[in-house]
C-alpha positions as CSV (number, residue, x, y, z in Angstrom):
1,X,-0.2,0.0,-0.2
2,X,1.5,3.6,-1.3
3,X,0.1,7.1,-0.9
4,X,1.9,9.6,-2.6
5,X,2.4,13.3,-0.8
6,X,4.2,16.8,-1.8
7,X,7.3,16.9,0.0
8,X,8.4,20.4,0.8
9,X,9.9,21.3,-2.5
10,X,6.5,20.8,-3.6
11,X,7.7,17.4,-5.8
12,X,5.7,13.9,-5.6
13,X,7.5,11.5,-3.7
14,X,6.2,7.6,-2.7
15,X,5.6,6.7,1.0
16,X,5.1,3.2,1.3
17,X,2.8,1.8,3.9
18,X,3.0,-1.0,6.0
19,X,0.2,-3.4,5.8
20,X,0.2,-4.5,2.3
21,X,3.7,-3.3,1.2
22,X,5.9,-5.8,-0.4
23,X,9.8,-5.7,-0.1
24,X,12.4,-6.9,-2.4
25,X,15.7,-8.3,-1.6
26,X,18.5,-8.5,-3.8
27,X,20.6,-11.5,-1.8
28,X,19.7,-14.0,0.7
29,X,22.5,-13.5,3.3
30,X,22.5,-12.3,7.2
31,X,22.1,-8.7,6.4
32,X,18.7,-9.3,4.3
33,X,17.7,-11.6,7.3
34,X,17.6,-9.0,9.6
35,X,16.3,-6.2,7.2
36,X,12.9,-9.0,7.3
37,X,12.7,-9.2,10.5
38,X,12.8,-5.8,11.2
39,X,10.8,-5.1,8.8
40,X,8.6,-7.6,9.4
41,X,8.0,-6.2,12.7
42,X,6.4,-3.1,11.1
43,X,4.2,-4.7,9.3
44,X,5.5,-5.3,5.8
45,X,6.3,-8.7,3.9
46,X,9.4,-9.7,1.8
47,X,10.7,-11.6,-0.8
48,X,14.2,-12.5,-1.5
49,X,15.9,-13.3,-4.5
50,X,19.2,-15.5,-4.0
51,X,21.1,-19.0,-5.4
52,X,21.5,-20.8,-2.4
53,X,18.8,-23.2,-1.2
54,X,17.7,-22.7,2.7
55,X,19.3,-19.3,2.7
56,X,19.2,-17.1,5.8
57,X,17.0,-14.6,4.2
58,X,15.1,-17.3,3.2
59,X,14.5,-18.8,6.5
60,X,12.2,-15.9,7.4
61,X,10.8,-14.8,4.3
62,X,9.3,-15.8,0.5
63,X,12.4,-17.1,-1.4
64,X,12.6,-17.0,-5.6
65,X,15.9,-19.5,-5.9
66,X,17.6,-18.2,-9.0
67,X,21.3,-17.0,-9.8
68,X,21.4,-12.7,-9.5
69,X,22.0,-12.8,-12.9
70,X,18.7,-14.3,-13.9
71,X,16.8,-12.2,-15.4
72,X,13.2,-13.8,-16.0
73,X,13.9,-14.4,-11.7
74,X,14.9,-10.7,-11.6
75,X,11.1,-9.9,-13.3
76,X,9.4,-11.9,-10.8
77,X,10.9,-10.3,-7.8
78,X,9.8,-7.0,-9.8
79,X,6.2,-8.6,-10.2
80,X,5.7,-9.9,-6.6
81,X,7.7,-6.6,-4.7
82,X,6.2,-3.2,-4.3
83,X,10.3,-1.8,-3.9
84,X,13.3,-3.7,-4.1
85,X,16.5,-3.3,-2.0
86,X,19.7,-4.8,-1.8
87,X,21.8,-6.5,0.6
88,X,25.8,-6.2,-0.9
89,X,27.0,-4.2,-3.5
90,X,28.0,-6.3,-5.9
91,X,25.1,-6.5,-8.0
92,X,24.7,-7.5,-11.6
93,X,24.8,-4.4,-13.3
94,X,21.9,-5.8,-16.1
95,X,19.7,-7.0,-13.4
96,X,20.3,-3.6,-11.6
97,X,18.9,-1.7,-14.8
98,X,16.4,-4.3,-15.8
99,X,14.7,-3.7,-11.9
100,X,15.1,-0.1,-12.3
101,X,12.9,-0.4,-15.4
102,X,10.4,-2.4,-13.8
103,X,10.2,-1.6,-10.6
104,X,10.9,0.8,-8.1
105,X,14.2,0.5,-6.8
106,X,14.5,4.2,-4.5
107,X,18.6,3.4,-4.4
108,X,19.2,2.9,-7.6
109,X,22.4,1.9,-9.7
110,X,24.4,5.3,-10.0
111,X,25.7,4.6,-5.7
112,X,26.1,0.9,-6.9
113,X,28.5,1.7,-9.6
114,X,30.4,4.4,-7.6
115,X,31.1,2.2,-5.0
116,X,31.9,-1.4,-6.5
117,X,35.1,0.7,-7.9
118,X,37.6,1.9,-5.6
119,X,38.6,5.0,-7.9
120,X,35.3,6.2,-8.8
121,X,34.2,6.0,-5.1
122,X,37.0,8.3,-3.7
123,X,37.0,10.2,-6.8
124,X,33.2,10.6,-5.7
125,X,34.2,10.9,-1.7
126,X,36.8,14.1,-2.3
127,X,34.3,15.7,-4.7
128,X,31.6,15.5,-1.2
129,X,34.6,17.4,-0.2
130,X,35.6,14.8,2.5
131,X,39.3,13.4,2.9
132,X,40.7,10.5,1.5
133,X,44.0,8.9,1.8
134,X,46.6,10.0,-0.9
135,X,46.2,7.5,-3.9
136,X,47.5,6.8,-7.2
137,X,45.9,4.7,-10.5
138,X,48.0,2.3,-11.5
139,X,47.9,0.6,-15.2
140,X,51.7,-0.7,-15.4
141,X,55.0,-1.8,-13.2
142,X,56.1,1.4,-14.3
143,X,53.5,3.6,-13.0
144,X,53.8,1.5,-10.0
145,X,57.1,2.2,-9.3
146,X,56.7,5.7,-9.6
147,X,53.5,5.7,-7.3
148,X,55.4,4.1,-4.7
149,X,58.4,6.7,-5.0
150,X,55.9,9.1,-4.7
151,X,53.6,8.3,-2.0
152,X,56.3,6.2,0.3
153,X,56.4,2.8,2.4
154,X,54.2,1.6,3.8
155,X,51.6,1.3,1.0
156,X,48.7,-0.4,-0.1
157,X,48.0,-2.2,-3.4
158,X,44.3,-3.1,-4.1
159,X,42.5,-3.9,-6.7
160,X,39.6,-1.7,-7.8
161,X,36.6,-3.8,-7.9
162,X,36.0,-6.9,-5.6
163,X,38.0,-7.9,-2.4
164,X,36.5,-8.1,1.1
165,X,37.9,-9.1,4.5
166,X,40.8,-7.9,3.1
167,X,41.1,-10.6,-0.4
168,X,42.9,-8.7,-3.0
169,X,45.1,-6.2,-1.3
170,X,49.1,-6.7,-0.5
171,X,50.7,-4.2,1.9
172,X,54.6,-3.0,0.6
173,X,56.8,-2.3,3.9
174,X,59.7,-2.2,1.2
175,X,59.9,-0.5,-1.9
176,X,61.7,-4.0,-2.9
177,X,58.4,-5.5,-2.6
178,X,56.3,-3.5,-5.1
179,X,57.2,-5.1,-8.2
180,X,56.1,-8.6,-6.7
181,X,53.1,-7.2,-5.4
182,X,51.9,-5.4,-8.8
183,X,52.6,-8.6,-10.2
184,X,50.4,-10.9,-8.2
185,X,47.2,-8.8,-8.2
186,X,48.1,-7.8,-12.0
187,X,47.8,-11.5,-13.0
188,X,43.7,-11.2,-11.6
189,X,42.6,-9.0,-14.7
190,X,41.9,-6.3,-12.1
191,X,42.6,-3.1,-12.9
192,X,44.4,-1.2,-9.7
193,X,44.9,1.3,-7.0
194,X,47.9,2.3,-5.1
195,X,46.8,4.1,-1.5
196,X,49.2,5.6,1.5
197,X,49.7,3.8,4.5
198,X,47.9,6.2,6.8
199,X,49.6,6.0,10.3
200,X,46.4,5.9,12.3
201,X,45.2,5.4,15.8
202,X,41.8,3.8,15.1
203,X,39.6,2.6,13.0
204,X,35.9,4.1,13.1
205,X,32.5,4.0,11.3
206,X,29.5,5.8,10.7
207,X,26.4,4.4,9.3
208,X,24.2,7.4,7.9
209,X,20.3,7.1,6.5
210,X,19.0,9.0,3.6
211,X,15.5,8.6,2.8
212,X,13.7,9.0,-0.2
213,X,12.9,12.8,0.7
214,X,16.2,14.2,1.6
215,X,16.4,13.3,5.5
216,X,19.4,12.7,6.8
217,X,20.4,11.1,10.2
218,X,23.7,9.2,11.5
219,X,23.9,6.7,13.9
220,X,26.8,7.1,16.6
221,X,30.4,6.3,15.3
222,X,31.5,2.6,16.1
223,X,35.0,1.6,17.1
224,X,36.3,-1.1,14.8
225,X,39.1,-3.8,15.8
226,X,39.8,-5.6,13.0
227,X,42.0,-9.4,13.3
228,X,43.4,-11.2,10.4
229,X,41.1,-8.5,8.2
230,X,37.9,-9.2,9.1
231,X,35.8,-7.2,12.3
232,X,36.2,-9.0,15.2
233,X,34.4,-6.3,17.7
234,X,32.6,-2.6,17.4
235,X,32.8,-0.2,20.3
236,X,30.5,2.1,21.2
237,X,30.6,5.0,22.3
238,X,33.9,4.9,20.1
239,X,37.3,5.6,22.3
240,X,38.0,9.0,20.4
241,X,37.2,12.6,21.9
242,X,34.2,13.8,21.2
243,X,34.7,16.3,18.6
244,X,36.1,13.6,16.3
245,X,33.1,11.8,17.0
246,X,30.7,15.0,15.7
247,X,33.2,15.6,13.0
248,X,32.9,11.8,11.8
249,X,28.8,11.9,11.6
250,X,29.2,15.4,9.5
251,X,31.6,14.0,7.2
252,X,29.5,10.9,6.9
253,X,26.2,12.7,6.8
254,X,28.1,15.4,3.7
255,X,28.9,11.8,1.4
256,X,25.4,10.6,1.5
257,X,24.7,14.1,0.4
258,X,26.8,14.4,-2.2
259,X,26.1,11.2,-3.6
260,X,22.2,11.4,-3.0
261,X,22.4,8.4,-1.1
262,X,19.0,6.8,-0.5
263,X,18.8,3.9,2.1
264,X,21.8,3.2,4.4
265,X,25.3,4.3,3.5
266,X,28.0,2.9,6.0
267,X,31.2,5.3,5.7
268,X,34.7,3.9,7.3
269,X,37.2,6.0,8.0
270,X,40.6,6.2,9.7
271,X,41.8,8.9,12.9
272,X,44.9,9.9,12.2
273,X,47.3,10.6,15.2
274,X,46.8,14.4,14.8
275,X,43.1,13.6,14.5
276,X,42.7,14.0,10.9
277,X,40.0,12.0,9.5
278,X,40.1,9.7,6.5
279,X,37.5,8.1,4.4
280,X,39.1,4.5,3.5
281,X,35.4,3.1,2.2
282,X,31.9,3.1,1.6
283,X,29.1,0.5,1.8
284,X,25.8,1.3,0.4
285,X,23.9,-1.4,2.8
286,X,23.5,-2.5,6.3
287,X,27.0,-2.4,7.9
288,X,29.1,-5.4,10.0
289,X,29.8,-2.3,12.3
290,X,25.8,-0.8,12.6
291,X,24.8,-4.4,14.0
292,X,25.0,-2.8,17.7
293,X,22.1,-0.5,17.1
294,X,19.8,-3.8,17.5
295,X,19.7,-3.7,20.9
296,X,21.4,-0.4,21.5
297,X,19.8,2.7,19.5
298,X,16.0,3.4,19.7
299,X,16.1,2.8,16.2
300,X,17.7,-0.5,14.6
301,X,20.2,0.6,10.8
302,X,17.7,-2.4,9.6
303,X,14.3,-0.7,10.5
304,X,16.1,2.9,9.7
305,X,16.5,1.2,6.0
306,X,13.4,0.3,5.8
307,X,12.3,3.4,6.9
308,X,14.3,5.2,4.5
309,X,13.5,3.3,1.2
310,X,9.6,3.4,1.7
311,X,9.7,7.2,2.6
312,X,8.7,7.1,6.1
313,X,10.5,9.6,9.0
314,X,13.7,8.5,10.1
315,X,13.7,6.7,13.4
316,X,15.6,8.4,16.6
317,X,19.1,7.3,16.7
318,X,19.7,7.8,20.6
319,X,22.5,5.5,21.9
320,X,20.3,3.8,24.6
321,X,23.4,2.3,26.1
322,X,27.3,1.6,26.0
323,X,28.3,-1.6,23.7
324,X,30.1,-3.8,22.2
325,X,29.2,-6.0,19.5
326,X,31.7,-9.2,18.9
327,X,31.4,-11.1,15.6
328,X,30.9,-14.8,15.9
329,X,32.9,-16.6,13.5
330,X,32.6,-20.5,12.4
331,X,35.2,-21.3,15.2
332,X,33.4,-19.5,17.8
333,X,29.7,-21.0,17.3
334,X,30.0,-24.2,19.0
335,X,31.4,-22.1,22.3
336,X,28.6,-19.4,21.9
337,X,26.1,-21.7,21.5
338,X,26.6,-24.4,24.5
339,X,27.6,-21.1,26.6
340,X,24.1,-19.6,26.1
341,X,22.9,-23.0,27.6
342,X,24.0,-22.5,30.9
343,X,23.7,-19.1,33.5
344,X,26.4,-16.4,32.8
345,X,28.2,-15.7,36.1
346,X,30.8,-13.6,34.4
347,X,28.0,-11.4,33.0
348,X,26.1,-11.5,35.7
349,X,28.8,-10.1,37.8
350,X,30.6,-7.6,35.3
351,X,26.8,-6.0,34.6
352,X,27.0,-7.4,30.9
353,X,24.2,-8.2,29.2
354,X,25.0,-10.5,26.3
355,X,22.4,-10.5,23.0
356,X,23.1,-13.5,20.9
357,X,22.4,-13.0,16.9
358,X,22.8,-16.4,15.1
359,X,22.5,-16.0,11.3
360,X,21.3,-19.4,10.3
361,X,23.8,-20.7,7.9
362,X,24.6,-24.0,7.4
363,X,28.4,-24.5,7.3
364,X,30.0,-23.4,10.3
365,X,33.7,-22.3,8.2
366,X,36.7,-21.1,10.1
367,X,36.7,-17.4,9.3
368,X,33.0,-17.2,8.4
369,X,31.0,-14.6,10.1
370,X,27.8,-17.2,11.5
371,X,26.7,-14.6,14.1
372,X,27.8,-11.7,16.5
373,X,27.0,-11.1,20.2
374,X,25.3,-7.6,21.5
375,X,27.1,-6.6,24.7
376,X,25.2,-4.3,26.6
377,X,27.3,-2.5,29.4
378,X,27.8,0.5,31.6
379,X,31.6,1.0,30.5
380,X,32.7,-0.9,27.6
381,X,35.4,-2.1,29.5
382,X,33.4,-4.3,31.2
383,X,32.0,-5.8,27.6
384,X,35.9,-6.3,26.3
385,X,36.4,-7.9,30.2
386,X,33.8,-10.4,29.4
387,X,35.1,-10.9,25.6
388,X,38.3,-12.3,27.1
389,X,37.0,-14.2,30.3
390,X,34.9,-16.5,28.2
391,X,37.8,-17.9,26.0
392,X,35.6,-17.9,22.9
393,X,37.6,-15.7,21.2
394,X,41.1,-16.9,23.3
395,X,43.2,-16.7,19.7
396,X,42.1,-13.1,19.3
397,X,43.5,-9.9,20.2
398,X,40.9,-7.2,20.9
């Protein structure tokens, strides 16, 4: 069910109300699952398109089981749904264009086009007046050597497309490593970019929402701890100065406005030793570092995304409690589930309230994200102490 209203500029905008609205999700992973759970509570219905049988999202929504580039399946998704969103950014360009023609996709494909390509992304961030680490496009071994000389070491060579959780990257700590790093990544056939390595105090991220009517709200910044290039924990409030947190939120809002984003945009930033902020990456979707909002904020990132794409007023993003989100990887799953089945003495003694979320994935592989725990607390150090005391993450330094 939808209605059309006029915004402040006198332009027609679409408002999709709960009750009879069906939302389509391209992708059936955990982000789609959590979007569905949040939106179902609001009264929306969901259909997901994913090639995997018994996908995490398909367990809680109707699923069209088909490949992402299956145009007939995409047309069926469009037929069944009033609005379509996506839960990952590597959407097939042909399908994205088809869905835009055949259905209502408020996020559009322009933002996907930008964020799927590191060089386009960096240029778009700069166009918003926001700082990124110095970089150079790499097109040959000669440009690689020149760029290393200009940017200095350490620096990071990355594929321009693809790459996630550290894949498609090579850190160059000495100029003598430049040629081999180039050969390794050039062999993939991908375009390459070299980035100056920023000496940062910590990494933070801000999840910002922009609705179809242009309303913008940011969530409190999360301080992110990575281990083996995979997010281990997010700490909120971030342990940085208040003025840095405020600036990070302003920068995230500026990027969302400049890109005319709709829905969620996660903005990952480095905090340098001098307090300067550098945007590292963007993700046009719900983000792992925003999972803490599920219990710790007045509105979760997932509800906020639904509100944004459906044209509803955005929800309050106030932080209700300090919180630490810790990822549950395949090697942690058995331990955390066993712990859930007994009284948690350490949590009670520390004043920590663990909230477990398991994604419903079939195979618990080492390094695979299987769930997360939100640790509500009075002080984030207590939650970090709980993580250490459980011994579930004993091989992880937090």
